[in-house]
Each structure stands twice: as structure tokens, then as C-alpha cells.
MDTraj code that builds the backbone (N, CA, C; nanometers):
import mdtraj as md
import numpy as np

residues = "UNK UNK UNK UNK UNK UNK UNK UNK UNK UNK UNK UNK UNK UNK UNK UNK UNK UNK UNK UNK UNK UNK UNK UNK UNK UNK UNK UNK UNK UNK UNK UNK UNK UNK UNK UNK UNK UNK UNK UNK UNK UNK UNK UNK UNK UNK UNK UNK UNK UNK UNK UNK UNK UNK UNK UNK UNK UNK UNK UNK UNK UNK UNK UNK UNK UNK UNK UNK UNK UNK UNK UNK UNK UNK UNK UNK UNK UNK UNK UNK UNK UNK UNK UNK UNK UNK UNK UNK UNK UNK UNK UNK UNK UNK UNK UNK UNK UNK UNK UNK UNK UNK UNK UNK UNK UNK UNK UNK UNK UNK UNK UNK UNK UNK UNK UNK UNK UNK UNK UNK UNK UNK UNK UNK UNK UNK UNK UNK UNK UNK UNK UNK UNK UNK UNK UNK UNK UNK UNK UNK UNK UNK UNK UNK UNK UNK UNK UNK".split()
xyz = np.array([
    [0.0827, -0.1194, 0.0000],
    [0.0000, 0.0000, 0.0000],
    [0.0869, 0.1256, 0.0000],
    [0.1660, 0.1437, 0.1038],
    [0.2592, 0.2567, 0.1082],
    [0.4000, 0.2018, 0.0914],
    [0.4788, 0.2696, 0.0079],
    [0.6129, 0.2214, -0.0231],
    [0.7246, 0.3123, 0.0254],
    [0.6910, 0.4405, 0.0496],
    [0.7960, 0.5358, 0.0875],
    [0.7373, 0.6408, 0.1812],
    [0.7833, 0.6391, 0.3051],
    [0.7323, 0.7300, 0.4073],
    [0.8262, 0.8484, 0.4253],
    [0.7699, 0.9671, 0.4386],
    [0.8477, 1.0847, 0.4783],
    [0.8169, 1.1095, 0.6248],
    [0.9227, 1.1236, 0.7043],
    [0.9050, 1.1443, 0.8481],
    [0.9833, 1.2681, 0.8909],
    [0.9158, 1.3837, 0.9025],
    [0.9835, 1.5037, 0.9526],
    [1.0117, 1.4885, 1.1021],
    [1.1324, 1.5223, 1.1430],
    [1.1727, 1.5097, 1.2832],
    [1.2438, 1.6369, 1.3281],
    [1.2517, 1.6532, 1.4610],
    [1.3223, 1.7706, 1.5127],
    [1.4109, 1.7373, 1.6334],
    [1.4180, 1.6097, 1.6686],
    [1.5015, 1.5712, 1.7813],
    [1.4295, 1.5730, 1.9146],
    [1.3024, 1.6064, 1.9138],
    [1.2261, 1.6114, 2.0390],
    [1.1768, 1.4725, 2.0773],
    [1.1301, 1.4610, 2.2001],
    [1.0726, 1.3351, 2.2475],
    [0.9505, 1.2992, 2.1636],
    [0.8757, 1.4000, 2.1247],
    [0.7565, 1.3774, 2.0427],
    [0.7940, 1.3212, 1.9055],
    [0.8980, 1.3749, 1.8442],
    [0.9366, 1.3225, 1.7131],
    [0.9961, 1.1821, 1.7256],
    [1.0489, 1.1474, 1.8435],
    [1.0953, 1.0105, 1.8658],
    [0.9805, 0.9109, 1.8521],
    [0.8605, 0.9529, 1.8913],
    [0.7431, 0.8660, 1.8754],
    [0.7125, 0.8434, 1.7282],
    [0.7244, 0.9496, 1.6480],
    [0.7015, 0.9358, 1.5036],
    [0.8057, 0.8423, 1.4424],
    [0.9285, 0.8517, 1.4911],
    [1.0352, 0.7631, 1.4424],
    [0.9996, 0.6179, 1.4707],
    [0.9626, 0.5886, 1.5936],
    [0.9313, 0.4509, 1.6306],
    [0.8114, 0.3968, 1.5531],
    [0.7052, 0.4764, 1.5429],
    [0.5862, 0.4327, 1.4695],
    [0.6171, 0.4134, 1.3206],
    [0.6927, 0.5055, 1.2632],
    [0.7205, 0.4957, 1.1197],
    [0.8086, 0.3748, 1.0886],
    [0.9041, 0.3456, 1.1740],
    [0.9897, 0.2279, 1.1516],
    [0.9063, 0.0997, 1.1613],
    [0.8197, 0.0923, 1.2601],
    [0.7322, -0.0246, 1.2731],
    [0.6416, -0.0416, 1.1524],
    [0.5836, 0.0682, 1.1067],
    [0.4951, 0.0641, 0.9905],
    [0.5724, 0.0271, 0.8644],
    [0.6887, 0.0891, 0.8449],
    [0.7702, 0.0608, 0.7267],
    [0.8129, -0.0851, 0.7242],
    [0.8467, -0.1388, 0.8392],
    [0.8876, -0.2798, 0.8467],
    [0.7716, -0.3702, 0.8063],
    [0.6525, -0.3416, 0.8558],
    [0.5348, -0.4229, 0.8221],
    [0.5017, -0.4142, 0.6729],
    [0.5181, -0.2955, 0.6153],
    [0.4798, -0.2734, 0.4754],
    [0.5920, -0.3019, 0.3757],
    [0.7144, -0.3159, 0.4258],
    [0.8283, -0.3286, 0.3353],
    [0.8600, -0.1959, 0.2684],
    [0.8325, -0.0871, 0.3369],
    [0.8506, 0.0479, 0.2817],
    [0.9851, 0.1069, 0.3231],
    [1.0282, 0.2049, 0.2482],
    [1.1484, 0.2820, 0.2813],
    [1.1060, 0.4082, 0.3560],
    [1.2021, 0.4696, 0.4257],
    [1.1763, 0.5939, 0.4989],
    [1.2765, 0.7000, 0.4563],
    [1.2253, 0.8212, 0.4362],
    [1.3101, 0.9399, 0.4271],
    [1.2842, 1.0207, 0.5531],
    [1.3871, 1.0341, 0.6352],
    [1.3786, 1.1197, 0.7527],
    [1.4157, 1.2606, 0.7083],
    [1.3409, 1.3584, 0.7538],
    [1.3643, 1.4961, 0.7093],
    [1.3686, 1.5897, 0.8279],
    [1.4690, 1.6747, 0.8265],
    [1.4820, 1.7750, 0.9312],
    [1.5012, 1.9116, 0.8667],
    [1.4210, 2.0070, 0.9089],
    [1.4317, 2.1442, 0.8596],
    [1.4533, 2.2362, 0.9788],
    [1.5432, 2.3298, 0.9622],
    [1.5721, 2.4282, 1.0670],
    [1.5489, 2.5671, 1.0097],
    [1.4984, 2.6587, 1.0920],
    [1.4798, 2.7958, 1.0428],
    [1.6122, 2.8712, 1.0353],
    [1.6203, 2.9680, 0.9432],
    [1.7406, 3.0526, 0.9382],
    [1.7429, 3.1455, 1.0598],
    [1.8521, 3.2157, 1.0750],
    [1.8587, 3.3145, 1.1832],
    [1.7469, 3.4161, 1.1665],
    [1.6804, 3.4524, 1.2754],
    [1.5745, 3.5535, 1.2641],
    [1.6352, 3.6911, 1.2381],
    [1.5544, 3.7785, 1.1841],
    [1.5997, 3.9153, 1.1606],
    [1.6268, 3.9810, 1.2956],
    [1.7417, 4.0425, 1.3076],
    [1.7806, 4.1107, 1.4303],
    [1.7355, 4.2564, 1.4193],
    [1.6488, 4.2988, 1.5113],
    [1.5965, 4.4359, 1.5086],
    [1.6440, 4.5101, 1.6323],
    [1.7059, 4.6254, 1.6098],
    [1.7526, 4.7122, 1.7170],
    [1.6989, 4.8517, 1.6905],
    [1.6265, 4.9065, 1.7869],
    [1.5684, 5.0400, 1.7725],
    [1.4914, 5.0542, 1.6420],
    [1.4041, 4.9585, 1.6134],
    [1.3156, 4.9572, 1.4968],
    [1.3895, 4.9531, 1.3633],
    [1.5119, 4.9073, 1.3631],
    [1.5877, 4.8938, 1.2385],
    [1.6482, 4.7544, 1.2322],
    [1.6405, 4.6933, 1.1152],
    [1.7007, 4.5615, 1.0964],
    [1.8528, 4.5760, 1.0932],
    [1.9200, 4.4866, 1.1631],
    [2.0656, 4.4890, 1.1693],
    [2.1174, 4.3599, 1.1051],
    [2.2159, 4.3700, 1.0207],
    [2.2709, 4.2523, 0.9531],
    [2.3653, 4.1763, 1.0452],
    [2.3602, 4.0447, 1.0362],
    [2.4566, 3.9613, 1.1073],
    [2.5857, 3.9591, 1.0276],
    [2.6962, 3.9334, 1.0957],
    [2.8204, 3.9172, 1.0210],
    [2.8235, 3.7757, 0.9619],
    [2.9041, 3.7550, 0.8625],
    [2.9109, 3.6285, 0.7901],
    [2.9420, 3.5120, 0.8839],
    [3.0283, 3.5335, 0.9801],
    [3.0666, 3.4276, 1.0736],
    [2.9469, 3.3793, 1.1555],
    [2.8585, 3.4703, 1.1931],
    [2.7394, 3.4322, 1.2698],
    [2.6503, 3.3411, 1.1866],
    [2.6317, 3.3730, 1.0582],
    [2.5534, 3.2869, 0.9700],
    [2.6176, 3.1491, 0.9584],
    [2.7482, 3.1468, 0.9409],
    [2.8192, 3.0193, 0.9272],
    [2.8057, 2.9345, 1.0532],
    [2.8181, 2.9976, 1.1701],
    [2.8055, 2.9252, 1.2966],
    [2.6651, 2.8679, 1.3133],
    [2.5650, 2.9487, 1.2790],
    [2.4262, 2.9028, 1.2880],
    [2.4054, 2.7815, 1.1970],
    [2.4481, 2.7930, 1.0723],
    [2.4315, 2.6832, 0.9772],
    [2.5049, 2.5579, 1.0242],
    [2.6236, 2.5761, 1.0791],
    [2.7039, 2.4628, 1.1269],
    [2.6341, 2.3934, 1.2444],
    [2.5815, 2.4724, 1.3394],
    [2.5095, 2.4144, 1.4536],
    [2.3852, 2.3383, 1.4073],
    [2.3109, 2.3991, 1.3147],
    [2.1905, 2.3337, 1.2629],
    [2.2242, 2.2033, 1.1923],
    [2.3268, 2.2072, 1.1097],
    [2.3664, 2.0874, 1.0357],
    [2.4140, 1.9771, 1.1303],
    [2.4904, 2.0123, 1.2313],
    [2.5392, 1.9122, 1.3273],
    [2.4230, 1.8507, 1.4050],
    [2.3286, 1.9338, 1.4461],
    [2.2110, 1.8829, 1.5164],
    [2.1338, 1.7873, 1.4264],
    [2.1138, 1.8255, 1.3009],
    [2.0416, 1.7406, 1.2060],
    [2.1153, 1.6090, 1.1835],
    [2.2470, 1.6156, 1.1684],
    [2.3253, 1.4924, 1.1487],
    [2.3065, 1.3968, 1.2661],
    [2.3097, 1.4502, 1.3872],
    [2.2940, 1.3686, 1.5074],
    [2.1563, 1.3027, 1.5108],
    [2.0526, 1.3819, 1.4892],
    [1.9151, 1.3303, 1.4928],
    [1.8925, 1.2282, 1.3816],
    [1.9340, 1.2618, 1.2600],
    [1.9117, 1.1721, 1.1467],
    [1.9961, 1.0451, 1.1558],
    [2.1147, 1.0545, 1.2144],
    [2.1968, 0.9344, 1.2312],
    [2.1325, 0.8384, 1.3300],
    [2.0765, 0.8926, 1.4373],
    [2.0051, 0.8085, 1.5349],
    [1.8869, 0.7397, 1.4667],
    [1.8141, 0.8141, 1.3858],
    [1.7005, 0.7600, 1.3101],
    [1.7507, 0.6501, 1.2155],
    [1.8580, 0.6778, 1.1430],
    [1.9147, 0.5806, 1.0487],
    [1.9561, 0.4526, 1.1202],
    [2.0184, 0.4668, 1.2366],
    [2.0628, 0.3497, 1.3133],
    [1.9441, 0.2631, 1.3561],
    [1.8363, 0.3282, 1.4027],
    [1.7173, 0.2534, 1.4441],
    [1.6517, 0.1846, 1.3253],
    [1.6467, 0.2537, 1.2110],
    [1.5878, 0.1945, 1.0904],
    [1.6697, 0.0744, 1.0445],
    [1.8003, 0.0888, 1.0463],
    [1.8886, -0.0198, 1.0028],
    [1.8710, -0.1427, 1.0919],
    [1.8607, -0.1213, 1.2230],
    [1.8380, -0.2322, 1.3160],
    [1.7107, -0.3086, 1.2827],
    [1.6099, -0.2364, 1.2324],
    [1.4816, -0.2980, 1.1978],
    [1.4808, -0.3511, 1.0545],
    [1.5887, -0.3278, 0.9805],
    [1.5940, -0.3740, 0.8417],
    [1.5173, -0.2857, 0.7452],
    [1.5014, -0.1579, 0.7806],
    [1.4262, -0.0636, 0.6976],
    [1.5234, 0.0280, 0.6230],
    [1.5012, 0.0435, 0.4925],
    [1.5835, 0.1328, 0.4118],
    [1.5573, 0.2769, 0.4539],
    [1.6657, 0.3531, 0.4727],
    [1.6541, 0.4900, 0.5254],
    [1.7412, 0.5859, 0.4463],
    [1.6877, 0.7062, 0.4277],
    [1.7622, 0.8169, 0.3685],
    [1.7322, 0.9407, 0.4527],
    [1.8330, 1.0192, 0.4842],
    [1.8135, 1.1411, 0.5628],
    [1.8323, 1.2653, 0.4780],
    [1.7472, 1.3637, 0.5000],
    [1.7531, 1.4913, 0.4284],
    [1.7491, 1.6052, 0.5298],
    [1.8218, 1.7133, 0.5002],
    [1.8265, 1.8295, 0.5894],
    [1.8207, 1.9571, 0.5069],
    [1.7551, 2.0596, 0.5626],
    [1.7423, 2.1871, 0.4931],
    [1.7252, 2.3004, 0.5946],
    [1.7850, 2.4148, 0.5645],
    [1.7569, 2.5364, 0.6409],
    [1.6599, 2.6174, 0.5559],
    [1.5451, 2.6487, 0.6143],
    [1.4401, 2.7168, 0.5389],
    [1.3511, 2.7974, 0.6323],
    [1.2948, 2.9034, 0.5795],
    [1.2007, 2.9818, 0.6596],
    [1.0562, 2.9370, 0.6356],
    [1.0366, 2.8336, 0.5530],
    [0.9031, 2.7814, 0.5270],
    [0.9056, 2.6297, 0.5467],
    [0.9064, 2.5888, 0.6721],
    [0.9237, 2.4478, 0.7060],
    [0.8087, 2.3630, 0.6523],
    [0.6851, 2.4089, 0.6688],
    [0.5731, 2.3273, 0.6223],
    [0.5782, 2.3040, 0.4717],
    [0.6140, 2.4050, 0.3941],
    [0.6225, 2.3868, 0.2490],
    [0.7411, 2.2978, 0.2122],
    [0.8500, 2.3070, 0.2878],
    [0.9651, 2.2216, 0.2586],
    [0.9310, 2.0746, 0.2826],
    [0.8469, 2.0459, 0.3808],
    [0.8035, 1.9078, 0.4055],
    [0.7255, 1.8564, 0.2844],
    [0.6329, 1.9368, 0.2360],
    [0.5532, 1.8999, 0.1186],
    [0.6430, 1.8820, -0.0035],
    [0.7365, 1.9743, -0.0228],
    [0.8269, 1.9684, -0.1390],
    [0.9176, 1.8465, -0.1353],
    [0.9745, 1.8161, -0.0196],
    [1.0626, 1.6997, -0.0073],
    [0.9828, 1.5709, -0.0299],
    [0.8619, 1.5646, 0.0213],
    [0.7776, 1.4458, 0.0000],
    [0.7557, 1.4228, -0.1493],
    [0.7304, 1.5294, -0.2237],
    [0.7108, 1.5170, -0.3687],
    [0.8408, 1.4792, -0.4386],
    [0.9492, 1.5481, -0.4039],
    [1.0779, 1.5239, -0.4692],
    [1.1270, 1.3807, -0.4454],
    [1.1054, 1.3284, -0.3258],
    [1.1517, 1.1936, -0.2915],
    [1.0500, 1.0851, -0.3315],
    [0.9380, 1.1293, -0.3895],
    [0.8316, 1.0375, -0.4330],
    [0.7735, 0.9554, -0.3167],
    [0.7536, 1.0235, -0.2055],
    [0.6928, 0.9594, -0.0884],
    [0.5423, 0.9473, -0.1108],
    [0.4812, 0.8474, -0.0490],
    [0.3366, 0.8307, -0.0639],
    [0.2618, 0.8396, 0.0700],
    [0.3345, 0.8688, 0.1784],
    [0.2731, 0.8905, 0.3093],
    [0.3673, 0.9766, 0.3926],
    [0.3106, 1.0722, 0.4645],
    [0.3875, 1.1543, 0.5582],
    [0.3465, 1.1123, 0.6988],
    [0.4457, 1.0846, 0.7826],
    [0.4204, 1.0471, 0.9223],
    [0.4737, 1.1594, 1.0099],
    [0.3851, 1.2214, 1.0877],
    [0.4239, 1.3343, 1.1727],
    [0.3696, 1.3158, 1.3136],
    [0.4419, 1.3705, 1.4074],
    [0.3945, 1.3757, 1.5456],
    [0.3327, 1.5132, 1.5697],
    [0.2348, 1.5170, 1.6580],
    [0.1709, 1.6439, 1.6911],
    [0.1483, 1.6526, 1.8414],
    [0.1481, 1.7746, 1.8898],
    [0.1193, 1.7990, 2.0310],
    [-0.0305, 1.7878, 2.0587],
    [-0.1112, 1.7965, 1.9534],
    [-0.2558, 1.7922, 1.9720],
    [-0.3094, 1.9212, 2.0311],
    [-0.2437, 2.0304, 2.0001],
    [-0.2882, 2.1595, 2.0540],
    [-0.4212, 2.1998, 1.9909],
    [-0.4997, 2.2715, 2.0699],
    [-0.6226, 2.3292, 2.0173],
    [-0.6552, 2.4541, 2.0980],
    [-0.7522, 2.5268, 2.0511],
    [-0.7929, 2.6488, 2.1198],
    [-0.6844, 2.7556, 2.1167],
    [-0.6709, 2.8261, 2.2266],
    [-0.5764, 2.9364, 2.2373],
    [-0.4325, 2.8897, 2.2189],
    [-0.4006, 2.7723, 2.2722],
    [-0.2649, 2.7186, 2.2585],
    [-0.2286, 2.6996, 2.1110],
    [-0.3213, 2.6470, 2.0315],
    [-0.2963, 2.6278, 1.8879],
    [-0.2852, 2.7623, 1.8175],
    [-0.3659, 2.8587, 1.8606],
    [-0.3615, 2.9909, 1.7993],
    [-0.2267, 3.0585, 1.8246],
    [-0.1742, 3.0450, 1.9445],
    [-0.0471, 3.1076, 1.9803],
    [0.0704, 3.0355, 1.9163],
    [0.0737, 2.9022, 1.9289],
    [0.1889, 2.8252, 1.8816],
    [0.1762, 2.7761, 1.7378],
    [0.0542, 2.7770, 1.6842],
    [0.0343, 2.7262, 1.5496],
    [0.0466, 2.5753, 1.5467],
    [0.0234, 2.5200, 1.4312],
    [0.0344, 2.3758, 1.4159],
    [0.1004, 2.3448, 1.2833],
    [0.2212, 2.2967, 1.2891],
    [0.2930, 2.2575, 1.1686],
    [0.2193, 2.1426, 1.1007],
    [0.1686, 2.0501, 1.1787],
    [0.0978, 1.9347, 1.1231],
    [-0.0263, 1.9791, 1.0457],
    [-0.1048, 2.0693, 1.1030],
    [-0.2249, 2.1185, 1.0335],
    [-0.1874, 2.1905, 0.9050],
    [-0.0806, 2.2649, 0.9070],
    [-0.0365, 2.3369, 0.7884],
    [0.0066, 2.2403, 0.6783],
    [0.0807, 2.1355, 0.7145],
    [0.1213, 2.0343, 0.6163],
    [-0.0021, 1.9651, 0.5605],
    [-0.0965, 1.9314, 0.6469],
    [-0.2201, 1.8675, 0.6034],
    [-0.2944, 1.9540, 0.5022],
    [-0.2948, 2.0846, 0.5249],
    [-0.3645, 2.1771, 0.4349],
    [-0.2934, 2.1935, 0.3008],
    [-0.1613, 2.1750, 0.2967],
    [-0.0850, 2.2015, 0.1740],
    [-0.0430, 2.0766, 0.0970],
    [-0.0579, 1.9600, 0.1553],
    [-0.0115, 1.8368, 0.0915],
    [-0.1276, 1.7595, 0.0302],
    [-0.1000, 1.6947, -0.0810],
    [-0.1974, 1.6052, -0.1425],
    [-0.1809, 1.4622, -0.0914],
    [-0.0741, 1.4384, -0.0152],
    [-0.0457, 1.3038, 0.0344],
    [-0.1217, 1.2747, 0.1632],
    [-0.1486, 1.1469, 0.1891],
    [-0.2075, 1.1105, 0.3188],
    [-0.1065, 1.1421, 0.4305],
    [-0.1615, 1.1730, 0.5462],
    [-0.0799, 1.2071, 0.6625],
    [-0.1200, 1.1156, 0.7773],
    [-0.0212, 1.0464, 0.8351],
    [-0.0431, 0.9670, 0.9548],
    [0.0077, 1.0498, 1.0716],
    [-0.0819, 1.0779, 1.1660],
    [-0.0476, 1.1657, 1.2776],
    [-0.0331, 1.0836, 1.4043],
    [0.0806, 1.1014, 1.4724],
    [0.1123, 1.0290, 1.5942],
    [0.1068, 1.1260, 1.7121],
    [0.0361, 1.0860, 1.8183],
    [0.0313, 1.1681, 1.9409],
    [0.1366, 1.1202, 2.0362],
])
top = md.Topology()
chain = top.add_chain()
for i, resn in enumerate(residues, 1):
    res = top.add_residue(resn, chain, resSeq=i)
    for name in ("N", "CA", "C"):
        top.add_atom(name, md.element.get_by_symbol(name[0]), res)
traj = md.Trajectory(xyz[None], top)
């Protein structure tokens, strides 16, 4: 039924649940997994109502930290998938539009299911913090398996 799962992760305990569920599902289905991690770029620095540019070294340090964090998270995911006999590929991106990057990577990698974890926020909490999962659901044509 499903042959290639996209699993966005962020290194949190919640995304660990998505990792475990997706590996179990992929093993049962004989499917492959693409683990995906997206990090936001440095936010605009505003001082006295004026945007201030970061120096090049600050950008490089930010990118390096993000990449190292992604490597660590995706390697752990890869190790768990390998132990279960599941084919795994890891992808990483720095982007200011994380929800669209999830949709784009799913299409580019020819995934047929997205597996995501959610906090299950609603009401005021959802309004304040937003919901990446709801946004992906609204923008993707693919089925979404949501893990609490």
C-alpha cells in the first residue's frame, strides 16, 4: 500500500514517537523511509526599529550548529531503521518555510505517506503556537499519519 514514508523530525521526544511508529509501519509494509529535518534561518535582528545585519561568521556558525544537530538526529534515526531492516535516507534543509519544505521533499523523494507527530494543541494554545501538522495537512496532497 505505502512504499515510501516521509518522516519530519526535530530531535524532540515527540518526534521520537514518530520515528518509532514509522519504523514499525515501514517494516510491516516493506517500505522505505526518508527522515527529514528542517531548521529555520537566523531571525531578523531588530535594534531600535531597524534591521541589523549579522556578520558572515554568525551565519556560518548558525548553519554549522543546525547541520550538526540534524546529522545527530538523522543518524540516530538511520541506526534505528537499520536495526529494523528498513531502508533509510536522511535529508536536511535550512528554510524559513518548514511546512512547504516538508511537502516539497515528500514530492521530490516520491513519498506516498507523511508520518508526523503532533502535540494535539487546540484552542488558544494552537492559535499562539500554530500547528505545523495542520499546515502540512492543508498544503499536501499526500495522506498524513499523525502520531500523538
